[in-house]
C-alpha positions as CSV (number, residue, x, y, z in Angstrom):
1,M,12.2,-20.0,-29.2
2,G,9.3,-17.9,-27.8
3,S,6.6,-16.4,-29.9
4,D,6.7,-12.8,-28.8
5,L,9.1,-10.2,-27.4
6,L,8.6,-11.1,-23.8
7,D,9.3,-14.8,-24.5
8,Y,12.4,-13.8,-26.4
9,I,13.7,-11.7,-23.5
10,I,13.0,-14.5,-21.0
11,H,14.8,-17.1,-23.0
12,E,17.4,-15.2,-24.9
13,A,18.2,-12.0,-23.2
14,R,17.3,-12.5,-19.5
15,T,20.7,-11.2,-18.2
16,P,20.3,-7.4,-17.3
17,G,22.1,-5.3,-19.9
18,S,21.7,-7.9,-22.7
19,R,21.2,-6.5,-26.1
20,V,17.9,-7.1,-27.8
21,P,18.1,-7.1,-31.7
22,P,16.4,-4.3,-33.6
23,I,12.8,-4.6,-34.4
24,S,13.5,-5.4,-38.1
25,E,15.7,-8.3,-37.1
26,L,13.3,-9.5,-34.4
27,S,10.4,-9.5,-36.9
28,E,12.2,-12.0,-39.1
29,T,13.4,-14.1,-36.2
30,L,10.0,-14.3,-34.4
31,G,7.7,-14.1,-37.4
32,I,5.9,-11.1,-36.0
33,S,5.1,-7.9,-37.8
34,P,7.2,-4.8,-36.9
35,S,4.1,-2.9,-35.8
36,K,3.1,-5.7,-33.4
37,L,6.6,-5.9,-32.0
38,R,6.6,-2.1,-31.4
39,E,3.4,-2.5,-29.4
40,Q,5.0,-5.2,-27.3
41,L,8.1,-3.1,-26.9
42,E,6.1,-0.3,-25.4
43,V,4.6,-2.7,-22.9
44,A,8.0,-4.0,-22.0
45,R,9.2,-0.4,-21.6
46,A,6.2,0.4,-19.4
47,L,7.1,-2.5,-17.2
48,E,10.7,-1.4,-17.2
49,I,11.9,-4.7,-18.5
50,V,13.9,-3.0,-21.3
51,E,15.3,0.4,-22.0
52,V,15.7,2.0,-25.4
53,R,18.5,4.5,-26.1
54,P,19.7,6.0,-29.4
55,K,23.3,4.7,-29.3
56,T,22.9,1.4,-27.4
57,G,19.6,0.3,-28.8
58,I,17.3,-2.0,-26.9
59,R,18.7,-3.6,-23.7
60,T,17.2,-5.5,-20.9
61,K,17.1,-4.0,-17.4
62,E,17.4,-5.6,-14.0
63,F,13.9,-6.7,-13.0
64,S,12.0,-4.8,-10.4
65,Y,8.7,-5.8,-8.9
66,L,7.5,-2.2,-8.5
67,P,6.7,-1.2,-12.1
68,P,4.2,-4.0,-12.8
69,L,2.7,-3.6,-9.4
70,R,2.4,0.2,-9.9
71,L,0.6,-0.3,-13.2
72,S,-1.7,-3.0,-11.9
73,L,-2.8,-1.1,-8.8
74,R,-3.3,2.1,-10.8
75,S,-5.5,0.3,-13.2
76,A,-7.4,-1.4,-10.4
77,L,-8.1,1.8,-8.5
78,A,-9.1,3.7,-11.6
79,Q,-11.8,1.1,-12.2
80,D,-12.8,0.7,-8.5
81,P,-11.3,2.9,-5.8
82,S,-12.8,0.6,-3.1
83,R,-10.1,-2.0,-4.1
84,F,-7.7,0.1,-2.0
85,E,-9.1,-1.9,0.9
86,D,-7.4,-5.1,-0.6
87,I,-4.1,-3.2,-0.8
88,R,-4.4,-1.9,2.7
89,L,-5.0,-5.3,4.1
90,V,-1.9,-6.7,2.4
91,R,0.2,-3.8,3.6
92,T,-1.0,-4.2,7.2
93,T,-0.2,-7.9,7.3
94,L,3.2,-7.4,5.7
95,E,4.3,-4.7,8.1
96,A,3.3,-6.7,11.2
97,A,4.9,-9.9,9.8
98,F,8.2,-8.3,8.9
99,W,8.4,-5.8,11.7
100,K,11.0,-7.5,13.9
101,E,13.2,-8.5,11.0
102,A,13.1,-5.0,9.6
103,I,14.0,-3.1,12.7
104,G,16.8,-5.6,13.4
105,L,18.4,-4.5,10.2
106,L,18.3,-0.7,10.8
107,Q,21.5,1.2,11.1
108,P,22.2,4.2,13.5
109,T,21.7,6.6,10.6
110,D,18.3,5.1,10.0
111,L,17.3,5.7,13.6
112,D,18.5,9.3,13.3
113,L,16.4,9.8,10.2
114,L,13.3,8.3,11.8
115,E,13.6,10.7,14.7
116,K,14.1,13.6,12.4
117,L,10.9,12.6,10.4
118,V,8.9,12.5,13.6
119,A,10.2,15.9,14.7
120,R,9.5,17.4,11.3
121,A,6.0,16.0,11.3
122,W,5.3,17.6,14.7
123,E,6.6,20.9,13.4
124,K,4.1,20.8,10.5
125,L,1.2,19.8,12.8
126,H,2.0,22.6,15.3
127,G,2.8,25.2,12.7
128,T,0.6,28.0,11.3
129,P,-1.0,27.0,9.1
130,V,-1.1,23.3,9.9
131,Q,0.5,21.1,7.2
132,I,-0.2,17.5,6.5
133,P,3.1,15.5,7.1
134,H,2.4,13.0,4.3
135,N,5.9,12.8,3.0
136,E,7.2,12.2,6.5
137,H,4.5,9.5,7.0
138,R,5.5,7.6,3.9
139,D,9.2,8.1,4.4
140,L,9.0,6.9,8.0
141,H,7.4,3.6,7.1
142,L,9.5,3.0,4.0
143,T,12.7,3.7,6.1
144,I,11.7,1.2,8.7
145,F,11.3,-1.6,6.2
146,G,13.8,-0.3,3.7
147,R,16.6,-2.7,4.5
148,L,14.6,-5.9,4.2
149,P,16.3,-8.2,1.7
150,N,12.9,-9.3,0.3
151,Q,12.5,-7.1,-2.7
152,L,8.9,-8.2,-3.3
153,V,7.9,-7.1,0.2
154,R,9.6,-3.7,-0.2
155,A,8.0,-3.2,-3.6
156,L,4.5,-4.0,-2.2
157,L,5.0,-1.6,0.6
158,E,6.1,1.2,-1.8
159,A,3.2,0.4,-4.1
160,Y,0.9,0.8,-1.2
161,W,1.9,4.4,-0.7
162,E,1.4,5.2,-4.4
163,A,-2.1,3.7,-4.1
164,Y,-2.7,5.7,-0.9
165,E,-1.9,8.9,-2.8
166,A,-3.9,7.8,-5.9
167,V,-7.1,7.6,-3.8
168,G,-6.5,11.0,-2.3
169,L,-5.7,10.0,1.3
170,S,-2.6,12.2,1.3
171,L,-4.6,15.4,0.6
172,Y,-6.7,15.8,3.8
173,A,-7.1,14.5,7.3
174,D,-8.7,15.6,10.5
175,Y,-6.2,17.2,12.9
176,G,-7.2,14.9,15.7
177,Y,-6.6,11.9,13.5
178,L,-3.2,13.2,12.5
179,H,-2.2,13.9,16.1
180,E,-3.1,10.3,17.1
181,V,-1.2,8.9,14.1
182,W,2.0,10.7,15.0
183,T,1.7,9.9,18.6
184,Y,1.9,6.2,17.6
185,H,4.7,6.9,15.2
186,E,6.7,8.6,18.0
187,R,6.1,5.5,20.2
188,M,7.2,3.2,17.4
189,V,10.5,5.1,16.9
190,E,11.2,5.4,20.6
191,A,10.7,1.6,21.0
192,I,13.0,1.0,18.0
193,R,15.7,3.2,19.6
194,R,15.6,1.4,22.9
195,G,15.5,-2.0,21.3
196,D,12.0,-3.0,22.4
197,A,10.7,-4.8,19.3
198,E,7.5,-5.9,21.0
199,A,6.5,-2.5,22.2
200,G,7.2,-1.1,18.8
201,L,5.1,-3.8,17.2
202,Q,2.2,-3.1,19.5
203,A,2.4,0.6,18.6
204,L,2.4,-0.3,14.9
205,V,-0.6,-2.6,15.2
206,S,-2.5,0.0,17.2
207,H,-1.5,2.8,14.7
208,T,-2.5,0.8,11.7
209,G,-6.0,0.5,13.1
210,L,-6.8,4.1,12.5
211,L,-7.5,4.4,8.8
212,R,-10.9,2.7,8.7
213,T,-12.2,5.2,11.3
214,R,-10.4,8.2,9.7
215,P,-12.8,11.1,9.1
216,G,-13.5,11.6,5.4
217,T,-12.5,8.2,4.1
218,G,-16.1,7.0,3.7
219,R,-15.2,3.6,5.1
220,P,-17.2,1.8,7.7
221,P,-15.6,1.1,11.1
222,G,-16.1,-2.6,10.7
223,N,-15.7,-4.4,14.0
224,G,-14.9,-1.2,15.9
225,K,-11.3,-2.0,16.3
226,G,-10.3,-0.8,12.9
227,E,-7.5,-2.0,10.8
228,A,-4.5,-0.7,8.9
229,E,-3.5,2.9,8.5
């Protein structure tokens, strides 16, 4: 038997939907005070390991990588926003590594959505006033990789966009930068539509080299080639 609530869940209630005994019962079983167990329960709820409802009590949830990643990255960026660079590098590597597998899984409806996102972004950029197509940017990338069977990769990519927003990169960007970003996005989607995985990958790699030289980020250009966007 484990010595705390998480150990109990791992060993005794690991199947999603399993009932976890009330705090009073767990306190006797585990030899832990009710107040300490309530603290552990709040942690488990924050990680979305369990859910608590009035009629059904405490039950385990299907595990998702995203909640612990979200909390970890939020804490890291709150302490040191420059850690976004670590997150950026991971995201860049993952997208390039999984590009061909990801686009091979896309359905016709996904391709239609990607084209609509590009068109909507251009409408915002050509409108008066100009609008930042951040939602379209995030949704385009998450759609491209959205059918990957690897749940950890998908969670890491989604967590990247939450980190991107947390450090304020969704709030402002130079118009020239945005125009260049969406030119690459358009090339990526066109390449996916015609089945040219290599051309799409080249556009992705070129496009993800823009963030380091983006005006207003305060990041050095590094080797001049730039890296992920």
